[in-house]
DRENLOVO-852326 format. One line per field, with one value per residue (C-alpha): residue in one letter; x, y, z; residue number from 0. Coordinates in steps of 0.5 Angstrom, whole numbers, plus 2048, in hexadecimal, padded with zeros to 3 digits. Example, Ala and Ser with C-alpha at 12.3 -4.5 7.8 and 13.67 -1.06 7.14 Angstrom:
kero <- (A S) .
xx <- (819 81B) .
yy <- (7F7 7FE) .
zz <- (810 80E) .
gunu <- (0 1) .
***
This chain:
kero <- (M I S N Y F K I A W R N L L K S K F Y T L I N G A G L T L G L G V G I L I L L W V Q D E L S F D R F H K N S E S I Y K L E N L V G T G S S K Q I W T S T V A P I A V L G T R E L P E I K A A V R M S Y N Q S Y I L F R Y K D K V F N E E K S M F T D P G L F S V F D F N L I K G D P A K P F I D D N S I V L T E T T A R K Y F G D E D P I G K V M G A N D R R N F T V T G I V R D L P K N S T V Q G E M F L P I G K L F K D M Y S N R P D G R N R D N D F H Q F N Y D T Y F L L Q P N V Q I A K L A V K L R N I H L R N K P D D T D L T Y L L V P L V K R H L Y Q S D G S N G G I E T V R M F V V I A L L I L G I A C I N Y V N L S T A R A M L R A K E V S M R K I V G A A R R Q L F T Q F I V E T A L I F G I A S A F A V L F I Y S L L P L Y N Q L S G K D L T F D L T N I Q I W K V I A L T L L G T L A V S S I Y P A V L L S S F D P L R A F K G K A S A Q I S D V A L R K V L V I T Q F A V S V I L I I G T F V I S S Q L Q Y I R S K A L G Y D K A H V L S F N M R E M G K H F E A V K A D L L S Q P G I T S V T R A S S F I I S I G S Q T G N N D W D G K E K G E T M M I R P M A I E K D F L S F F K M Q L A Y G A G F K G S V S D S T H F I L N E T A V K A A R L T D P I G K R F K L W D R E G T I I G V V K D F H A S S M R Q T I D P A V F Y Y E P R D S Y Q I Y I K T T G Q N A E N A I A A A G R S W K K Y N G D F E F H Y A F L D Q A F N D L Y R S E Q Q S G T L F N L F A G I A I L I S C L G L F G L A A Y T A Q V R K R E I G V R K V L G S S V A G I V G L L A K D F I Q L I L V A I V I A V P V A W Y S M N S W L Q D F A Y K I S L S W W M F A A A G G M A L A V A M L T I S Y Q S I R A A L M N P V K S L R S E) .
xx <- (808 80A 810 812 812 816 81B 81C 81D 822 826 826 828 82E 830 831 834 837 831 82D 832 831 82A 829 82E 82A 823 826 828 822 81D 821 822 81B 818 81C 81A 813 813 816 810 80B 80D 80D 806 804 804 7FE 7FA 7F9 7F4 7ED 7EB 7F1 7ED 7E9 7EE 7F1 7F6 7F4 7F9 7FA 7FC 7FE 801 800 805 80B 80C 806 807 804 804 803 800 7FA 7F6 7F3 7EC 7EA 7EA 7E5 7E1 7E1 7DF 7D9 7D6 7D8 7D4 7D9 7DE 7DD 7E3 7EA 7F1 7F6 7FD 803 80A 80C 811 80F 810 816 81A 816 818 815 819 820 81F 820 81F 81E 818 818 812 80D 807 800 7FA 7F2 7F0 7ED 7F4 7F2 7EB 7EC 7F3 7F4 7FA 7F8 7F7 7F9 7F8 7F3 7EC 7ED 7E7 7EA 7F1 7F3 7EF 7F1 7F6 7FC 7FB 800 800 806 808 80A 812 812 80E 813 818 816 812 815 810 80C 805 806 7FE 7FD 805 807 80C 810 811 816 813 811 80A 808 804 800 800 7F9 7FB 800 7FF 803 809 807 808 80E 80A 806 807 805 80A 80B 80D 809 802 800 7F9 7F9 7F4 7FB 7FE 7F8 7F8 800 7FF 7F9 7F9 7F8 7F9 7F9 7F7 7F1 7F2 7F0 7F0 7E9 7EB 7F2 7F3 7FA 7FE 7FF 802 7FD 7FD 7F6 7F2 7EB 7E7 7E2 7DB 7DB 7DA 7DC 7DE 7E5 7E5 7DF 7E1 7E7 7E3 7DF 7E5 7E8 7E1 7E1 7E8 7E7 7E1 7E5 7EB 7E9 7F0 7F3 7F0 7F6 7F5 7F2 7F1 7F3 7F1 7F6 7F5 7F8 7FA 7FE 802 808 809 805 806 801 7FE 7FD 804 809 80D 811 80C 811 816 811 80F 817 818 812 815 81C 819 815 81B 820 81B 81A 822 822 81C 81F 826 822 81E 824 828 822 820 828 829 822 826 82B 824 821 822 821 81A 819 81A 815 810 812 811 80A 80B 805 807 803 808 80E 80B 80A 811 814 810 812 819 818 814 819 81F 81A 819 821 822 81C 81F 826 822 81F 826 829 824 825 82C 82C 826 82A 82E 828 825 82B 82B 824 823 81D 81C 819 818 818 813 810 80A 808 802 805 80C 809 804 80B 80E 809 807 80F 810 809 80A 811 810 80B 80F 815 812 80C 810 816 811 80D 813 816 810 80F 814 813 816 818 81B 81F 822 824 828 823 820 827 826 81E 821 828 826 820 81F 81B 822 825 820 820 828 827 821 826 82C 827 825 82C 82E 828 82A 831 82F 82A 830 834 82E 82C 833 835 82F 830 837 835 830 836 83B 836 838 832 833 836 83C 83A 841 843 83D 839 832 82D 827 82A 824 826 82D 82A 829 830 833 838 83B 83B 83E 844 845 844 849 84E 84F 854 850 84B 84B 844 83E 837 82F 829 821 821 826 828 828 821 81D 817 813 80F 80A 806 805 809 809 80D 80C 809 805 7FF 7F8 7F7 7FE 802 809 80B 812 817 819 81F 821 829 82E 833 839 834 836 83D 83D 83A 83E 837 838 834 832 831 830 833 832 830 835 832 82F 828 826 827 820 81D 821 820 825 821 824 823 81D 819 81B 819 812 811 813 818 81C 820 81F 824 821 81A 814 813 80F 80F 80A 809 810 811 817 81C 820 827 82A 829 82D 82E 829 82B 828 824 820 821 823 81D 81A 81B 81E 819 818 81C 81D 822 820 825 822 827 822 81E 825 826 829 831 836 83D 842 848 84F 84D 853 850 849 849 84C 846 841 843 844 83C 83A 83D 839 833 834 835 82E 82A 82B 828 826 829 82F 82D 831 832 837 834 838 834 82E 82E 82F 829 825 827 827 821 824 82B 828 824 82A 82E 829 828 830 82F 82A 82D 833 82F 82B 831 834 82E 82E 836 834 82F 834 83A 835 833 83A 83C 836 838 83F 83D 838 83E 843 844 844 849 84E 84D 84F 855 857 856 85B 856 859 857 855 851 84D 84C 849 845 841 841 83E 837 837 83A 835 82F 832 833 82C 82A 82E 82B 824 826 828 822 81E 823 823 81C 81C 821 81F 818 81C 820 819 818 81E 81E 825 828 82E 82D 82D 834 836 83C 837 834 83A 83D 837 838 83F 83F 839 83D 844 840 83D 844 847 841 841 849 84A 846 848 850 84F 84B 850 856 853 857 854 855 852 84B 84B 84C 846 842) .
yy <- (916 911 915 916 90E 90D 913 90F 908 90B 90E 907 904 908 908 900 900 8F9 8F6 8F9 8F7 8F0 8F0 8F4 8EF 8E9 8EB 8EE 8E7 8E3 8E8 8E7 8E0 8DE 8E3 8DF 8D8 8DA 8DD 8D6 8D3 8D8 8D6 8CF 8CF 8D4 8CE 8CE 8D2 8D8 8D4 8D7 8CF 8CC 8C9 8C5 8C3 8BC 8B8 8B1 8AC 8A4 89F 899 892 88D 88B 88E 891 895 89C 8A3 8A6 8AD 8AD 8A9 8A7 8AC 8AA 8AA 8B2 8B2 8AC 8AE 8B5 8B2 8AD 8B0 8B7 8B8 8BA 8C1 8C1 8BD 8BF 8BA 8BC 8B8 8BB 8BB 8B6 8B7 8BE 8C1 8C6 8CC 8D2 8D8 8DB 8DB 8D9 8D2 8CF 8C9 8C9 8C4 8C7 8C6 8C2 8BF 8C1 8C2 8C9 8C9 8CA 8D1 8D1 8CC 8CF 8D7 8D7 8DE 8DE 8E5 8E4 8DF 8DC 8D8 8D4 8D2 8D3 8CE 8D0 8C9 8C3 8C8 8CD 8CF 8D4 8D7 8DA 8E1 8E0 8DB 8DF 8E5 8E0 8DE 8E4 8EA 8F0 8ED 8EB 8E3 8E2 8DF 8DE 8D7 8D3 8CD 8C7 8C1 8BC 8C2 8C3 8CA 8CD 8D4 8D8 8D9 8DB 8DE 8DC 8E0 8DC 8D7 8D8 8D5 8D2 8CE 8C7 8C7 8CA 8CB 8D0 8CE 8CB 8C6 8C3 8BC 8BA 8BB 8B6 8B1 8B2 8B0 8AA 8A7 8A8 8A1 89D 896 894 898 89D 8A4 8AA 8A7 8A0 89F 89D 89B 8A1 8A5 8AB 8B1 8B5 8B6 8BB 8BC 8C2 8BF 8C2 8C4 8BF 8B9 8B2 8B1 8AA 8A8 8AC 8A8 8A1 8A4 8A6 89F 89B 89F 89D 896 896 897 893 88E 88B 891 88E 890 898 89D 8A4 8AA 8B1 8B5 8BD 8C2 8C6 8C0 8BD 8C2 8C0 8B9 8B2 8AF 8AB 8B1 8AF 8B5 8B7 8BE 8C0 8BD 8C2 8C8 8C6 8C5 8CC 8CF 8CC 8CF 8D6 8D6 8D3 8D9 8DE 8DB 8DB 8E2 8E4 8E0 8E4 8EA 8E8 8E5 8EB 8F0 8EC 8EB 8F2 8F4 8F4 8FA 8FE 8FC 903 907 903 905 90C 90D 909 90E 914 912 90D 908 901 901 907 903 8FD 901 904 8FE 8FB 901 900 8F9 8FC 901 8FB 8F7 8FC 8FD 8F6 8F5 8FB 8F7 8F0 8F3 8F5 8EE 8EB 8EF 8EE 8E6 8E5 8E3 8DE 8DB 8DA 8D7 8D2 8D1 8D0 8D5 8DB 8DF 8E7 8EC 8F1 8F5 8F7 8F0 8EF 8E8 8EA 8EF 8EA 8E5 8EB 8EE 8E7 8E6 8ED 8ED 8E6 8E7 8EE 8EB 8E5 8E9 8F0 8EE 8EA 8EF 8F5 8F1 8F0 8F7 8FA 8F6 8F8 8FA 901 900 8F9 8FC 901 8FC 8F8 8F2 8F2 8EF 8E9 8E9 8E9 8E6 8DE 8DF 8D8 8DA 8DC 8D6 8D2 8D7 8D6 8CE 8CF 8D3 8CE 8C8 8CA 8CC 8C5 8C2 8C6 8C4 8BC 8BD 8C0 8BA 8B5 8B9 8B9 8B2 8AF 8B3 8B1 8AA 8AB 8AD 8A8 8A2 89C 89D 896 899 89E 8A5 8A8 8AD 8AA 8AF 8AE 8B0 8AE 8AD 8AF 8AE 8AC 8A5 8A3 8A3 8A1 89C 8A2 8A6 8A1 8A0 8A7 8A9 8A3 8A6 8AC 8AD 8AD 8A8 8A1 89E 89F 89C 89D 89C 89E 8A2 8A6 8A2 8A7 8A7 8A2 8A5 8A0 89A 895 88F 88C 886 87E 879 872 872 878 878 87A 882 883 889 88A 891 891 896 894 896 894 893 891 88B 88F 893 88F 88F 897 898 893 890 889 883 87F 879 877 87B 881 883 880 884 87E 87E 879 87F 882 87C 87D 881 884 885 889 886 889 887 880 881 884 87E 879 876 871 86F 874 872 86F 870 873 87B 87F 887 88A 885 883 87C 879 876 879 878 87D 880 887 889 88F 896 89D 89F 8A5 8A9 8A6 8A8 8A2 89B 897 895 88F 890 88C 88D 88A 88A 88F 894 897 89A 89C 8A4 8A6 8A6 8A5 8A8 8A6 8AB 8AA 8B1 8B4 8B6 8B7 8BD 8B9 8B4 8B9 8BD 8B6 8B4 8BB 8BA 8B4 8B7 8BD 8B8 8B4 8B9 8C0 8C6 8C2 8C4 8BF 8BE 8B9 8B7 8B4 8AE 8B1 8B8 8B4 8B0 8B6 8BA 8B4 8B7 8BF 8C0 8BD 8C0 8C7 8C5 8C3 8C9 8CD 8C9 8CA 8D2 8D2 8CE 8D3 8D9 8D6 8D4 8DB 8DF 8DA 8DC 8E4 8E3 8DF 8E4 8E9 8E5 8E4 8EB 8ED 8E7 8EA 8F1 8EF 8EB 8F0 8F1 8EA 8E8 8EE 8EB 8E4 8E7 8EB 8E4 8E0 8DD 8DB 8DE 8D7 8D6 8DC 8DA 8D4 8D7 8DC 8D6 8D1 8D3 8D3 8CD 8C9 8CC 8CA 8C3 8C3 8C5 8C0 8BA 8BD 8BE 8B7 8B3 8B9 8B9 8B1 8B1 8B6 8B4 8AD 8AF 8B3 8AD 8A8 8AC 8A8 8A1 8A0 8A4 8A5 8A3 8A8 8A8 8AA 8AE 8B3 8B5 8B5 8B9 8BE 8BF 8C0 8C5 8C9 8C9 8CB 8D1 8D3 8D2 8D7 8DC 8DC 8DC 8E3 8E6 8E2 8E3 8EA 8EB 8E6 8EA 8F1 8F5 8F3 8FA 8FD 8F9 8FA 901 902 8FE) .
zz <- (892 88C 88A 891 891 88B 88D 894 890 88B 891 894 88E 88D 895 894 88D 88E 890 88B 886 888 888 882 87E 881 87F 878 877 879 876 86F 86F 872 86C 867 869 86A 863 860 864 861 85A 85B 85E 858 853 84E 853 84E 84A 84C 84C 84F 855 84F 84B 84C 848 846 847 848 84D 849 84B 850 856 857 850 851 84E 84D 845 845 83E 83B 835 830 82F 837 837 831 834 83B 839 835 83A 841 843 848 843 840 83B 83A 837 834 833 830 82F 828 825 81E 81C 820 81B 819 814 812 80C 80E 815 817 81E 822 826 82C 830 82B 82C 829 82D 82D 82B 832 835 835 838 83D 83F 840 83B 838 831 82F 828 825 827 82E 82C 825 825 820 819 816 817 814 819 81F 825 828 82E 82E 82E 829 824 825 824 81D 81B 81F 81E 819 81A 81B 81A 813 812 80F 813 80F 813 812 80D 809 80D 80E 814 814 81A 81D 824 829 830 836 838 83D 844 847 84D 848 847 840 83C 835 82F 829 829 823 822 825 81F 81B 81F 81E 817 816 81B 818 811 80D 814 812 819 819 81F 81F 823 826 828 829 830 830 82F 836 833 835 83B 83C 841 843 845 849 84C 853 859 855 858 856 858 854 84E 84E 84E 848 844 845 843 83D 83B 83D 838 833 835 83A 83B 83E 845 849 847 84C 84A 84F 84F 852 854 84F 855 858 852 854 85B 85C 859 854 85A 85F 863 864 85F 85F 864 869 867 867 86F 870 86E 871 878 876 875 87B 87F 87C 87E 885 886 884 889 88F 88E 88F 895 898 897 899 89F 8A1 8A1 8A5 8AB 8A8 8A7 8AD 8B0 8AA 8AA 8B2 8B1 8AB 8B0 8B6 8B1 8AF 8A9 8A9 8A7 8A1 89E 8A0 89D 896 897 897 891 88D 88E 88C 886 884 884 880 87B 87A 87A 875 870 870 86F 869 866 868 864 85E 85E 860 85B 855 859 85C 856 853 859 859 852 852 84F 855 854 85A 857 85D 858 859 85E 85F 861 866 869 86B 86D 872 875 876 879 87D 880 882 885 889 88C 88D 890 895 89A 89B 89B 8A1 8A5 8A4 8A6 8AC 8B1 8B8 8B9 8C0 8BF 8B9 8BD 8C2 8BD 8BE 8B7 8B4 8B8 8B6 8AE 8AE 8AF 8AA 8A8 8A2 89F 8A0 89D 897 896 897 891 88D 88D 88D 886 884 885 882 87C 87C 87C 876 872 874 872 86C 869 86B 867 861 861 862 85C 858 85A 85A 855 850 84C 846 845 843 843 83D 839 834 831 82D 828 821 81D 816 818 81A 813 812 819 817 812 818 81D 819 818 81F 821 81D 821 827 82D 82B 82E 82C 82A 82B 82A 82D 82D 833 838 83D 843 842 83E 83D 839 83D 83B 83E 838 839 83B 83E 840 847 846 84A 848 849 84A 847 848 846 842 83F 838 835 82E 82D 829 82A 82E 832 839 838 836 83D 840 843 846 845 84B 846 83F 839 835 82E 828 823 81F 81C 822 826 824 828 82E 835 83A 841 847 84E 850 84A 84B 853 851 84C 851 84C 850 84A 845 83F 83A 83C 838 838 833 832 82E 828 829 82B 82E 833 839 838 83D 844 845 84C 84E 84C 84D 847 84B 852 858 85B 858 858 852 84D 849 842 83C 837 830 829 824 821 81D 823 826 824 82B 82A 82F 82E 833 834 837 83B 839 832 833 82F 829 82A 82A 824 820 822 820 819 818 81B 816 810 811 815 811 815 81B 821 824 82C 830 837 83B 840 846 845 843 84A 84E 84B 84E 854 853 857 85D 85C 85C 862 865 863 866 86C 86E 86C 871 876 876 877 87D 880 87F 882 888 889 888 88E 892 891 893 899 89B 89A 89F 8A4 8A4 8A5 8AB 8AE 8AD 8B5 8B7 8B1 8B4 8BB 8B9 8B5 8BB 8BF 8BA 8B5 8AF 8A8 8A6 8AC 8AB 8A4 8A6 8AC 8A6 8A1 8A6 8A6 89E 89D 8A2 89E 897 89A 89C 895 891 896 893 88C 88B 88B 887 882 882 881 87B 877 878 875 86F 86D 86D 866 863 861 862 868 86D 874 87A 87D 884 881 87E 885 888 883 883 88B 88B 885 889 88F 88C 888 88F 893 88D 88E 896 896 893 898 89E 89D 89C 8A2 8A6 8A3 8A6 8AB 8B2 8B5 8AF 8B0 8B7 8B7 8B2 8B6) .
gunu <- (0 1 2 3 4 5 6 7 8 9 10 11 12 13 14 15 16 17 18 19 20 21 22 23 24 25 26 27 28 29 30 31 32 33 34 35 36 37 38 39 40 41 42 43 44 45 46 47 48 49 50 51 52 53 54 55 56 57 58 59 60 61 62 63 64 65 66 67 68 69 70 71 72 73 74 75 76 77 78 79 80 81 82 83 84 85 86 87 88 89 90 91 92 93 94 95 96 97 98 99 100 101 102 103 104 105 106 107 108 109 110 111 112 113 114 115 116 117 118 119 120 121 122 123 124 125 126 127 128 129 130 131 132 133 134 135 136 137 138 139 140 141 142 143 144 145 146 147 148 149 150 151 152 153 154 155 156 157 158 159 160 161 162 163 164 165 166 167 168 169 170 171 172 173 174 175 176 177 178 179 180 181 182 183 184 185 186 187 188 189 190 191 192 193 194 195 196 197 198 199 200 201 202 203 204 205 206 207 208 209 210 211 212 213 214 215 216 217 218 219 220 221 222 223 224 225 226 227 228 229 230 231 232 233 234 235 236 237 238 239 240 241 242 243 244 245 246 247 248 249 250 251 252 253 254 255 256 257 258 259 260 261 262 263 264 265 266 267 268 269 270 271 272 273 274 275 276 277 278 279 280 281 282 283 284 285 286 287 288 289 290 291 292 293 294 295 296 297 298 299 300 301 302 303 304 305 306 307 308 309 310 311 312 313 314 315 316 317 318 319 320 321 322 323 324 325 326 327 328 329 330 331 332 333 334 335 336 337 338 339 340 341 342 343 344 345 346 347 348 349 350 351 352 353 354 355 356 357 358 359 360 361 362 363 364 365 366 367 368 369 370 371 372 373 374 375 376 377 378 379 380 381 382 383 384 385 386 387 388 389 390 391 392 393 394 395 396 397 398 399 400 401 402 403 404 405 406 407 408 409 410 411 412 413 414 415 416 417 418 419 420 421 422 423 424 425 426 427 428 429 430 431 432 433 434 435 436 437 438 439 440 441 442 443 444 445 446 447 448 449 450 451 452 453 454 455 456 457 458 459 460 461 462 463 464 465 466 467 468 469 470 471 472 473 474 475 476 477 478 479 480 481 482 483 484 485 486 487 488 489 490 491 492 493 494 495 496 497 498 499 500 501 502 503 504 505 506 507 508 509 510 511 512 513 514 515 516 517 518 519 520 521 522 523 524 525 526 527 528 529 530 531 532 533 534 535 536 537 538 539 540 541 542 543 544 545 546 547 548 549 550 551 552 553 554 555 556 557 558 559 560 561 562 563 564 565 566 567 568 569 570 571 572 573 574 575 576 577 578 579 580 581 582 583 584 585 586 587 588 589 590 591 592 593 594 595 596 597 598 599 600 601 602 603 604 605 606 607 608 609 610 611 612 613 614 615 616 617 618 619 620 621 622 623 624 625 626 627 628 629 630 631 632 633 634 635 636 637 638 639 640 641 642 643 644 645 646 647 648 649 650 651 652 653 654 655 656 657 658 659 660 661 662 663 664 665 666 667 668 669 670 671 672 673 674 675 676 677 678 679 680 681 682 683 684 685 686 687 688 689 690 691 692 693 694 695 696 697 698 699 700 701 702 703 704 705 706 707 708 709 710 711 712 713 714 715 716 717 718 719 720 721 722 723 724 725 726 727 728 729 730 731 732 733 734 735 736 737 738 739 740 741 742 743 744 745 746 747 748 749 750 751 752 753 754 755 756 757 758 759 760 761 762 763 764 765 766 767 768 769 770 771 772 773 774 775 776 777 778 779 780 781 782 783 784 785 786 787) .
***
C-alpha cells in the first residue's frame, strides 16, 4: 500500500512539472537557508556549555565609580580569589588568568615564534574547566614556576613529532620553561582562549620581588588585572555571595566604597552584558526569527499552490471517493506527496548547504562544519524538516480529501475553493515579511554607514600604529629616520591605542569633588604634538608645549569637565594618581571606543616616557614605503620579535565587524526571502492565468486590450501586496527602533526607508506577475476558447 502511495505521488509530481519545480525550488532554498541560519544560532548558544560544571562557574567582575561615569571592569584584583575560597564555603575553587605581556618570544632549537595567545593562570584551570589535558597531571599541571603547558597545535609547531614533555623552551630575556603538559586545542566555542599556559606564580614572582611599597600577591588590592572565575557549590544565592566578596575587599581596602562585585554566569558571558542586559543574544533572536520566517515563506508557497491547484484535482479526488477510497486514504496519499517533494527538496538542500558553507563561513566569520555524523546536526535538520513538513502538509491534505464528489462533478467545487481567504492571508504574510526584511536592510546599512562616516573628533585617515617595545627607548632617532622617508608626513606617540583606550582609573581628585564621589576617567600619556597630529580641536585653553612644566598640566575632554561639574576649568586643580597639577586645556569630545557606548571622561597628561604606542601619518600613496621603513626600525631594535601594525581605519572597522557580518547576512537572507516569495507569486500568477484562460479569451474577442487584461490579472495581487506594506511598516518601525537602541549614537528612522522598501516590494511583485499576465494576454483567444 505504501509503495502504491509513493508511485501515485511520483506520477502526480511528474504530471505537474512546472508546479513541482516551483515548490521544490522554494522548499530547497527555504530548508537550506533555514538550516544554515539555525547552525549559526546553535553555535552561538553552545558557547561554554561543553564544561560539565558550566552552570556552576561564574566570572567575578566589578561595577566601579559613581554617577554618569560608572563602569564595569571585567577583571579584578588577585587576592580576592584566594581570600574568597578560604573564607566563603559557597566557593569550591577559583581560577585566575592574566594574559601574558612578559614573555612573547619563544624558541626551541632553531624555531622562534611570537606567541600572542599565552596566559598566566592558576593550575585549577584544568580541573575547574573541561580543557582536556592529554599529557600531564590535571591536578598538578605545573611542576614549578618555570613550567609551561601547550596546546596540541602549538606543541606540534615547535616539536614536530617529538614528545614535548620535559623539553625546555627558551623565552625572551633568557628565561627557560619546561613543558609539563599538553592540552587539546581549546574549542572555538569557548570564551577562554589560549595556546600557551604559564603558572601565575611566575607572574607574581616577577611583579612583587623587592617591591619598596610592600605590596605582594596577597595584599595588592590596587591592580585590577586578573580574570577570576569561581566554581560554586549548588544552590548558592549569588547576590549575597557578591556582597560577602565586597566586604572582604573593603576590609582590605576601605576606600573602595564605590566598588560592587558582580558574579556573571559563564554560560551567559558570550551573549549577555555583564549587568545581565542583552548583548549578542539580540542578534541570535533576530536570526532565529529570520530562519522561521524563511521556512514559513517556503511553507506558504507550498500551501498556496497546493490549495490553489486543488480545484484542478477536485474531479480526481471525487472519482477516487466514488470507487471506494476512504478519506483517511486520500489524506495519506496527499501527505505522501508532500513528504516525497520534501524528501527531494531536502536532498538538494543538503547539497546546497555543502556548496555554500565555505562562503557562509567567510561572511559570518564562523568556522561551521556540516558533519552528518554529528548528532547535533541531525537534531537541527530533524526539527527543521518535521516542523516545516507538518505546517505545510496537513492543511492541503485535509482540504484535498474533503471534496463532495457530487459538487465536484457539477463544477461547484471551484467556487468553494477559488476564493479561499486563507490564500490571500498567506500572500499578505509573505510580502509583509519581505517588506520588513527590506526595511531592515536599509536601516542596518544606513546605521553602519553612519558609524563609518561620523566625525570621531580626530583624523584617523592613513595612520598606522603599533607598540614600539624597545624602539620606544630610541624614539627621537626613530622619528627622525621615519620623517626622512617619502610618504611619511608626521610621527607622534602616546601610551594607548586611540581607537580603544583600554585603561581606566577612579584615582583622581579636583576642586569641588564631593565626598564619596568617583569619576572613572580614561588616562592617556601623550607628547606635545599629539593633538595637532590628529587634528583634535581644543574647546578652550592650550595644548602641551613640551616644557618641563607640562609634567604638572592636564587636558580634559568635554565629558570629563561636565562629569566633574567644572564651569571654568582652565587653571583649576586636578590630580591623577599621585600627579598633582592644573588643567590647561579642554579638548572637544572624541570617540575612544565603540559607538555602542557614550563618550567616557578622558584626560591627557604629558609623559613621553610612558608613550610606547607610535603613530605614523602617511600620504596614503606611499603606505608600503612607510610600512617598510617602520619595519626596518622595528627589526633594528626588536630583533626576532614579529612586526605587527594596524591602520586606524581598519582597526576602527574591526570594532563593528560583528555588526557588519550580521548586516551582510541580513541582506542575504532578505534577498532569499524575497526570491522565495516571488517564486510562490509566480506560481500563483501562472495558476490564475490558467483557470481564467476562457475568460481572457472572451474578453479579447470582445475587444479588451493587452494592458487591460494584464491589469485585470495583476489587480488582485497588487491589492494584497499593498495591504502587506501597510501591515509591515509599523512592525518594521518597532523592530528596527528596538535594534537601534543598542547604539549610543544612531540614525533616525526616515520615511524614505519605508517608502523605498514598499516600492521595491511592489516593483518586484509586478515584474513577477507581469510575465505570466502578459503571456496570458497575448494568447490566441480562438485556441483558448477551443480548448475550453
